[in-house]
Structures are given as structure tokens and as C-alpha cells.
C-alpha positions as CSV (number, residue, x, y, z in Angstrom):
1,X,0.0,0.0,0.0
2,X,3.0,2.3,0.1
3,X,2.4,3.8,-3.3
4,X,-1.3,4.3,-2.7
5,X,-0.5,6.1,0.6
6,X,2.0,8.3,-1.1
7,X,-0.5,9.2,-3.8
8,X,-3.2,10.0,-1.3
9,X,-0.8,12.3,0.6
10,X,-0.4,14.7,-2.3
11,X,-3.9,14.2,-3.8
12,X,-5.3,17.4,-2.3
13,X,-2.4,19.4,-3.7
14,X,-2.9,17.8,-7.1
15,X,-6.4,19.3,-7.6
16,X,-7.8,22.7,-7.0
17,X,-10.0,23.4,-3.9
18,X,-12.9,24.3,-6.2
19,X,-12.6,21.1,-8.1
20,X,-12.3,19.2,-4.8
21,X,-15.7,20.6,-3.7
22,X,-17.2,20.0,-7.1
23,X,-16.1,16.4,-7.0
24,X,-18.5,15.7,-4.1
25,X,-21.4,17.5,-5.8
26,X,-20.8,15.5,-9.0
27,X,-20.6,12.2,-7.1
28,X,-23.9,13.1,-5.3
29,X,-25.5,13.4,-8.7
30,X,-24.2,10.0,-9.8
31,X,-25.5,8.5,-6.6
32,X,-28.9,9.9,-7.3
33,X,-28.9,8.5,-10.9
34,X,-27.8,5.1,-9.6
35,X,-30.6,5.1,-7.1
36,X,-33.1,5.9,-9.8
37,X,-31.7,3.1,-12.0
38,X,-32.1,0.7,-9.1
39,X,-35.7,1.8,-8.5
40,X,-36.5,1.2,-12.2
41,X,-34.9,-2.2,-12.2
42,X,-35.5,-3.8,-8.8
43,X,-38.7,-4.1,-6.8
44,X,-36.7,-4.4,-3.5
45,X,-34.4,-1.4,-4.3
46,X,-34.4,-0.1,-0.8
47,X,-33.2,-3.4,0.6
48,X,-30.5,-3.5,-2.2
49,X,-29.3,0.0,-1.3
50,X,-29.0,-1.0,2.3
51,X,-26.9,-4.0,1.3
52,X,-24.6,-1.8,-0.8
53,X,-24.1,0.7,1.9
54,X,-23.3,-2.0,4.4
55,X,-21.2,-4.0,1.9
56,X,-23.3,-7.1,2.6
57,X,-23.2,-9.6,-0.2
58,X,-24.7,-11.6,-1.9
59,X,-28.0,-9.7,-2.2
60,X,-31.2,-11.3,-3.5
61,X,-32.9,-9.0,-6.0
62,X,-36.4,-9.0,-7.4
63,X,-36.5,-7.7,-11.0
64,X,-39.5,-5.6,-12.0
65,X,-39.6,-7.4,-15.3
66,X,-39.9,-10.7,-13.4
67,X,-37.6,-13.1,-11.8
68,X,-35.3,-13.3,-8.7
69,X,-31.6,-12.9,-9.1
70,X,-28.8,-13.3,-6.6
71,X,-26.0,-10.8,-7.2
72,X,-22.6,-11.0,-5.5
73,X,-21.1,-7.5,-5.5
74,X,-21.8,-3.8,-6.2
75,X,-20.6,-4.1,-9.8
76,X,-23.2,-6.8,-10.7
77,X,-26.0,-4.8,-9.1
78,X,-25.0,-1.7,-11.0
79,X,-24.4,-3.5,-14.3
80,X,-27.8,-5.3,-14.3
81,X,-29.5,-2.0,-13.6
82,X,-27.8,-0.2,-16.4
83,X,-28.2,-3.1,-18.9
84,X,-32.0,-3.2,-18.2
85,X,-32.4,0.0,-20.3
86,X,-31.1,-1.6,-23.4
87,X,-33.6,-4.0,-24.9
88,X,-31.3,-5.3,-27.7
89,X,-28.6,-6.3,-25.2
90,X,-28.5,-9.9,-23.8
91,X,-26.8,-10.8,-20.5
92,X,-26.3,-14.0,-18.6
93,X,-25.7,-13.5,-14.9
94,X,-24.8,-17.1,-14.2
95,X,-22.0,-17.1,-16.8
96,X,-21.1,-13.4,-16.4
97,X,-21.5,-12.6,-20.1
98,X,-22.9,-9.7,-22.0
99,X,-23.8,-9.8,-25.8
100,X,-24.2,-6.5,-27.6
101,X,-25.2,-5.9,-31.2
102,X,-22.7,-3.3,-32.7
103,X,-22.0,-1.8,-36.0
104,X,-18.3,-2.0,-37.0
105,X,-16.7,1.0,-38.7
106,X,-16.4,-0.8,-42.1
107,X,-19.8,-2.5,-42.3
108,X,-23.4,-1.7,-42.6
109,X,-24.4,-4.9,-40.8
110,X,-24.4,-5.3,-37.0
111,X,-22.4,-8.0,-35.3
112,X,-22.9,-9.5,-31.9
113,X,-20.0,-8.8,-29.5
114,X,-19.8,-11.2,-26.6
115,X,-17.9,-10.3,-23.5
116,X,-17.1,-12.6,-20.6
117,X,-16.7,-10.8,-17.3
118,X,-19.0,-8.0,-18.6
119,X,-21.3,-8.0,-15.6
120,X,-18.9,-8.2,-12.7
121,X,-16.0,-6.4,-14.3
122,X,-15.0,-4.1,-17.1
123,X,-16.9,-1.0,-18.2
124,X,-19.2,-2.4,-20.9
125,X,-22.1,0.1,-20.5
126,X,-20.0,3.2,-20.6
127,X,-17.7,2.0,-23.4
128,X,-20.2,0.4,-25.8
129,X,-23.7,1.5,-24.9
130,X,-23.3,5.0,-23.7
131,X,-20.3,5.6,-25.9
132,X,-18.8,8.5,-24.0
133,X,-15.5,7.1,-22.6
134,X,-13.3,6.8,-25.6
135,X,-15.3,8.3,-28.5
136,X,-13.0,11.3,-28.6
137,X,-10.0,9.2,-29.6
138,X,-9.5,9.2,-33.4
139,X,-8.3,5.6,-33.5
140,X,-9.2,4.7,-37.1
141,X,-6.1,3.6,-38.9
142,X,-3.9,4.1,-35.8
143,X,-2.0,1.9,-33.4
144,X,-3.4,2.1,-29.9
145,X,-1.3,1.3,-26.8
146,X,-3.9,0.4,-24.2
147,X,-2.5,0.3,-20.7
148,X,-5.1,-1.3,-18.3
149,X,-6.9,-3.6,-20.8
150,X,-8.9,-5.3,-18.0
151,X,-11.3,-7.8,-19.7
152,X,-10.5,-6.6,-23.2
153,X,-13.5,-4.4,-23.6
154,X,-11.5,-1.2,-24.5
155,X,-9.2,-2.9,-27.1
156,X,-12.3,-4.6,-28.7
157,X,-14.0,-1.2,-28.9
158,X,-10.9,0.3,-30.5
159,X,-10.7,-2.5,-33.1
160,X,-14.4,-2.1,-34.0
161,X,-13.8,1.7,-34.4
162,X,-11.1,0.9,-37.0
163,X,-7.8,0.9,-35.1
164,X,-5.1,-0.8,-37.2
165,X,-3.5,-2.5,-34.2
166,X,-4.0,-2.5,-30.4
167,X,-1.4,-3.5,-27.9
168,X,-3.0,-4.1,-24.6
169,X,-1.3,-4.4,-21.2
170,X,-3.1,-6.1,-18.3
171,X,-1.1,-7.1,-15.2
172,X,-3.7,-9.2,-13.4
173,X,-3.6,-12.8,-14.6
174,X,-7.3,-13.5,-14.2
175,X,-8.3,-10.4,-16.2
176,X,-5.6,-11.2,-18.7
177,X,-7.1,-14.6,-19.4
178,X,-10.6,-13.2,-19.7
179,X,-9.3,-10.5,-22.1
180,X,-7.6,-13.1,-24.3
181,X,-10.7,-15.2,-24.3
182,X,-12.9,-12.2,-25.4
183,X,-10.5,-11.2,-28.1
184,X,-10.4,-14.7,-29.6
185,X,-14.2,-15.1,-29.2
186,X,-14.8,-12.0,-31.2
187,X,-12.3,-13.0,-33.9
188,X,-10.0,-10.0,-33.3
189,X,-6.7,-11.8,-32.6
190,X,-5.1,-10.4,-35.7
191,X,-5.7,-6.8,-34.5
192,X,-5.3,-7.1,-30.8
193,X,-2.3,-8.3,-28.8
194,X,-2.7,-8.7,-25.1
195,X,0.4,-8.7,-22.8
196,X,0.5,-10.0,-19.3
197,X,2.3,-6.9,-18.0
198,X,2.1,-3.6,-16.2
199,X,3.4,-0.2,-17.1
200,X,5.9,1.7,-14.9
201,X,8.7,4.2,-14.7
202,X,11.3,1.4,-15.2
203,X,11.6,-2.1,-16.5
204,X,11.3,-4.7,-13.8
205,X,8.8,-7.1,-12.1
206,X,6.1,-7.2,-9.5
207,X,4.2,-10.0,-7.9
208,X,0.4,-10.4,-8.2
209,X,-2.2,-12.8,-6.8
210,X,-3.3,-15.0,-9.8
211,X,-6.9,-15.2,-8.4
212,X,-7.3,-11.4,-8.1
213,X,-9.3,-9.6,-10.8
214,X,-7.9,-6.1,-10.1
215,X,-10.2,-3.3,-8.8
216,X,-10.5,0.4,-8.6
217,X,-8.9,0.5,-5.1
218,X,-5.7,-1.4,-5.8
219,X,-2.3,-0.6,-7.3
220,X,-0.1,-3.3,-8.8
221,X,2.5,-3.2,-6.0
222,X,0.0,-4.3,-3.3
223,X,1.0,-8.0,-3.4
224,X,4.2,-9.4,-2.0
225,X,3.7,-12.9,-3.3
226,X,2.2,-14.6,-6.3
227,X,3.0,-14.7,-10.0
228,X,5.9,-12.6,-11.3
229,X,4.5,-10.0,-13.7
230,X,6.8,-7.9,-16.0
231,X,6.7,-4.1,-15.7
232,X,7.4,-2.2,-19.0
233,X,8.1,1.5,-19.8
234,X,6.4,3.3,-22.6
235,X,9.8,3.6,-24.3
236,X,10.3,-0.2,-24.1
237,X,6.8,-0.8,-25.6
238,X,7.4,1.6,-28.5
239,X,10.8,-0.1,-29.2
240,X,9.4,-3.7,-29.0
241,X,6.6,-2.9,-31.5
242,X,8.6,-0.6,-33.8
243,X,6.5,2.4,-33.0
244,X,9.3,5.0,-32.5
245,X,8.7,6.4,-36.0
246,X,4.9,6.5,-36.0
247,X,2.3,8.6,-34.2
248,X,0.3,6.2,-32.0
249,X,-2.5,6.7,-29.5
250,X,-2.1,6.1,-25.8
251,X,-4.9,5.1,-23.4
252,X,-4.1,4.8,-19.7
253,X,-6.5,3.4,-17.1
254,X,-4.3,1.6,-14.6
255,X,-5.5,2.7,-11.2
256,X,-2.5,4.9,-10.3
257,X,0.3,3.8,-12.6
258,X,-0.5,6.8,-14.8
259,X,1.6,9.1,-12.6
260,X,5.0,7.3,-12.7
261,X,4.4,6.2,-16.3
262,X,3.8,9.8,-17.6
263,X,6.0,11.8,-15.2
264,X,9.0,9.6,-15.9
265,X,8.7,9.5,-19.7
266,X,10.9,11.8,-21.7
267,X,9.4,14.4,-24.0
268,X,10.4,12.6,-27.1
269,X,8.7,9.4,-25.9
270,X,5.4,11.2,-25.0
271,X,5.5,13.0,-28.4
272,X,5.3,9.6,-30.2
273,X,1.6,9.7,-29.4
274,X,-0.7,12.0,-31.3
275,X,-3.5,11.6,-28.6
276,X,-3.3,10.5,-25.0
277,X,-6.3,9.8,-22.8
278,X,-5.8,9.1,-19.1
279,X,-8.2,8.2,-16.3
280,X,-6.6,9.9,-13.4
281,X,-7.2,8.6,-9.8
282,X,-5.4,11.0,-7.5
283,X,-5.8,14.4,-9.0
284,X,-4.6,15.8,-12.3
285,X,-2.4,18.9,-11.9
286,X,1.0,17.2,-12.3
287,X,-0.1,15.1,-15.2
288,X,-1.7,18.1,-17.0
289,X,1.5,20.2,-16.5
290,X,3.8,17.4,-17.7
291,X,1.8,16.9,-20.9
292,X,1.6,20.6,-21.6
293,X,5.3,20.9,-21.1
294,X,5.8,18.1,-23.6
295,X,3.8,20.0,-26.3
296,X,0.2,18.9,-25.8
297,X,-3.0,20.8,-25.6
298,X,-4.7,19.3,-22.5
299,X,-8.3,19.3,-21.2
300,X,-9.6,17.7,-18.0
301,X,-13.1,16.4,-17.2
302,X,-15.0,17.1,-14.0
303,X,-13.3,15.3,-11.1
304,X,-15.4,13.0,-8.9
305,X,-14.7,11.8,-5.4
306,X,-14.7,8.0,-5.4
307,X,-16.4,7.0,-2.2
308,X,-17.3,3.5,-3.4
309,X,-13.8,2.1,-2.6
310,X,-11.2,2.5,0.1
311,X,-8.9,4.4,-0.1
312,X,-10.9,7.4,-1.3
313,X,-9.7,8.9,-4.5
314,X,-10.5,11.7,-6.9
315,X,-11.0,10.5,-10.5
316,X,-11.7,11.9,-13.9
317,X,-10.2,12.0,-17.5
318,X,-7.3,13.9,-19.1
319,X,-7.4,14.3,-22.9
320,X,-4.2,15.5,-24.6
321,X,-3.7,16.3,-28.3
322,X,-0.2,16.8,-29.7
323,X,0.3,20.3,-31.0
């Protein structure tokens, strides 16, 4: 937990006081929306909310459309509520799968994209259905370096949006296996390469529990035993995949590794990317300043206090475009 504690110590200095206040207001709005979604979906929504607040799982839910379903964590409760509003989407709670009809960039005919782990993990609704997480990235015809691939949902999204090649990094073995399975299942192995690795300020190794599926409250240095996982730098990745002479796109969602990855990278390495999108977890000031100093125009989304996990964090997105 040393890295997390260190990040939390400077978090308040890494965000303005006004944004800090706004983050609580924004989070309150999201809580209200979640409550309304639960009310639309579940007959026993008050009981479900009590379980969530007390972190008591599993919880037996009664669906308004009929049927009783036992759910095992907050992610499942939230995912089912959000998926209920999309009649063309199929999901299987027992097998933890979601099937979504999508239109690829080069076709006028929809295909069914199936994602294992899509109910209990990943960000299927925001990425594919609400389409507001990565839609600003112009990935068509580009190589995308995806740090924090999770279950493979983001690289699959990039492939369907026309990316030429996606190199995904996922350090957690269980997520890595699900991501590989999803890529193969959707016939995208020629476009997507998934590496069992993390991103860091230097080449090395860390140890991770093979049974762990990652999570929004953990950094990759939390485990002292387990499987040895490689840590790569951006420079090493660019060299390995012959990207030093091209303009690629970088996506970072790695629960805290964004700071050492970006702050330790030289200007000429960062400038190999035409666009960079980062989900920040402990404020944004130092990342924004570093990217601006490297020649990027940078914008930042509204920050949100993340009270759903421990330790508490302030999260949002940074979007950088090379000048």
C-alpha cells in the first residue's frame, strides 16, 4: 500500500480546492442516478441500497420485469440496472456474459460482440452502450497502446472503431485470461495483442495474486507474493513494437500507474503519441502540467470523489492532443 498512501498524501495538492468541492457534488448526482436506476430495475431497491451501503453480499434481487436474481457485488447490481435499459442487449448473470449488437466501422451490418466478465468487471455500458468514454479518440487507422486492458473491452472497442493494431497491457492474470478469451471469441486476434504486463517508470517485475481480478482501489504493488509480472516502460513498448517512427494513440486506465508512467517518460517518448487519454485517480495537476510541457493541448473532465472504494480517490479523465 506504500504507493497508494504516497499518492493520497499529495492528492489534495494535485487538484484545486474548487474542483475538490465540485467532485463531491458530481458524485452526489451520480449516486442519485444510480438510485433511480435501481428503482427502475428492482422491486426491492431499498433493501438493495442497504446491502450496498453495508457492503453485505450476496444480495437477492427481485426484478421488475420478473424473476429473482442473486448478485454477488456492487458491480453486478449496477451492471444489471444499467443493462436493463437496453432491450437489444443480452446478458447471462450465471455465466457473467454480455452480448451487444454493434456496427463495426467498415460494415453496414451489425455483429454480436460477446464479453465474458462483462457484468462483474470491465466498463461495458460506458464504453459500448453510452459511448462516452473513448469516443473522442480518433483511432481509425492508428496503433493504440492500451494500458489497463482489463477484460479486453476497450481494445475490442478500438478494433471495432477501425484501429489498425491494439497492444493491450493487463497485469492481473485473471483479467488477462478473460481479455484473451474475449479477443479470440470475437475474432480479433489479428488486430489485438494482449500482454500480461504492467506499465511503470522502469523495466522490472512485480508479484500479483493470480486469483485477483484487479479493482478500482488497488495498485499493482500491493501484493508481495504470487506470479511474477513484467513491468514495462512506454519507451520499451514503443521499441518492442517498432512504434518509434509512428504517431500512435495512448490510453491509460491503470489505477494509479499513470503518474509514474507519464511523469517519468521523456518528452520525445510522449511525443510519439498524437493523442493521450488518461483516467486519473489521485488528481490531475502534475499530469496536465507534464503533458503541456511536452507539447500537448490538454483538457480535463470534471473530477469526482470516489467514495465507493477504500482508499478514497478523486478520479476523472485527461485528454491530450499533440500540437
